N, C-alpha and C positions, 0 to 999 in steps of 0.2 A: 550599538550592537546590531548585527544583522539578524533578520528573522530566520528561523529554521526553515528549510525546504523539505517538505514531506511528501512522499508518494503514498497515495491511498490505494491499496490493493483491494480487489473486489470484495473480499470478505469484510473489510472495514465498513464499506458502504452498505453492504448487505445486513450487517448487524444493527443498522438503524431501524430496521423493520422486522427484526427476528424475536419474537416473543419467547421462543424456546430457551434462550439463555439470558435471563434478566440482568446479570452482571455485565455482560458484553453490550447489551442494549443500553444500559445506564451509562456506561463509559462513553459509548459513541454518541449518545444524545446529549451528554455533558460537554463533549468535545466540539460538537457541530456548531454551536454558537460561536465558539472561539475561531473556528475556521471561517464561518460566515463574516466575522468582524475583521478577518485579515491578519489574525495574530501569527499565522504561519503561511508560508508560500506553498500552495498545494499544486501537486502534479498528479495527473492520471495519464494512462496510455490508452491507446486503441484497444488493448487487450481487456481493460476494464469495460470499455464501451461495448466490445463484442460479447463479453461474458453476461453483461446486463441484458443486452438485446436478445441473447439466446435463452433467457429465462422463460420457461414455458408458462409460468404464472403470469399472465398479462397484467393483472392489478399490481403485483409486486414489482414487475418491470417498470410499469408507469411511476409507482412511487419512488423507486430508486433513481430513475431519470429525473423526477422532480427534485429529489434531494440534491442531485449533482447541479441542477440548474440554479440552486441557491448559492453556489460557490463560484468565486473567480479562481479559475485554475488554469494551469499550462497543460496543453494536451500534447503528448509525445506520440509521434507516428513511427511506424516500423521503418527501420533502416538496416544497412548492412552491418554497422557496428554492433547494434543490439543483437542481430541474429548471430554474429561471431562470438560475442560474450555468452549468449545463451548456449550455444553449442559447446563453448569451452567449460561452462558449468557442468554440462553432461560429460564431457570428456574427462573432467577431473573427478568424476564420481561424487559430486556434491548432490546432484539430483539425477534422475533417469529420464530417458526420452518420454516416458509416460507423463512426466511433469514439465513438459516443454513449455506450457503456458506459464507456469510458475517461473521458469527460467527467464521467460520474456519480461515478466513483471520485474524481476530482480535487475536484468540488464537495462531495462528502461529506466528504472530509478537510478542506476549507477551512471549511465551516461548523461543523465539529467543533473548530476551532481547533487542528488538529494542527501540530506543528512540522515534520513531514516525512511524505512518502509513501515506503514501502519498495516499490520496483518493479524488476522485471527486464525490463519491456516497453520496450526501447530504441528500437523503431520509433515508438511513439506517445506514451509518457508520460515515460520517463527519458532526454530529450535536451535539448540547449541551447535549441532553438526552443520546445519546450513549457514548459520550466522558465521562460524569460523571459516567455512569454505568461501563464503562471499567476501569476507575480509581478505583472504588470500588472492582471489581473483581481482578485487579492487586494487590491491597493491601491485599486482602483475600489470595491470593496464593503467596505472597511475591515477586512479580515481580516489576520492576521499573515502575514509574509513566509514562505511555507512552502518547504522544500527538498524535492527529489526525489532519493532516494539508493538505493543497493543496501544489502543487509543488512551488507555488510562495513564501511560507514561508521559503523555503530553499535557495532561490536565495541570493547570496552574492552581495550587491550593489557594482558596479564598476568592478566586476569580468567579467561581460558579458555585451556587448554593449546594449543588449535588456532590461537590468535592470536599466540603469542610468536614 
């Protein structure tokens, strides 16, 4: 059976270092060893890299880059197809122009044929309205039906002491 291909949206990486939400921190810290072991094929985009680089907290930026350096991942670069899909997400009122970077995350994951996006952005990405809209756009462009989940959805029970 093939490994699941997952897109790590910036909030997933950021929650490795966020003490404000212990549940999210616990999920991502339990998932990280599985990602490091190669249990999933990991994808990030230039958007993730830019968002981390734009973090004004230099210590956090360094820690997040250090976390990413622990993974073997595929880096997706901006291209015309991603831009077109992102604009279509807006044109179909799934998200607005103010959420353009979120649209780029979604489109990057879609064109990379990811099985899911790992996101803790519940306002814009990980919610039923966006999930249903993304499924419609995926179908329109002929991509696989992609899920949007939190890190906890990828934890294999019994594989990690934190998940038992």
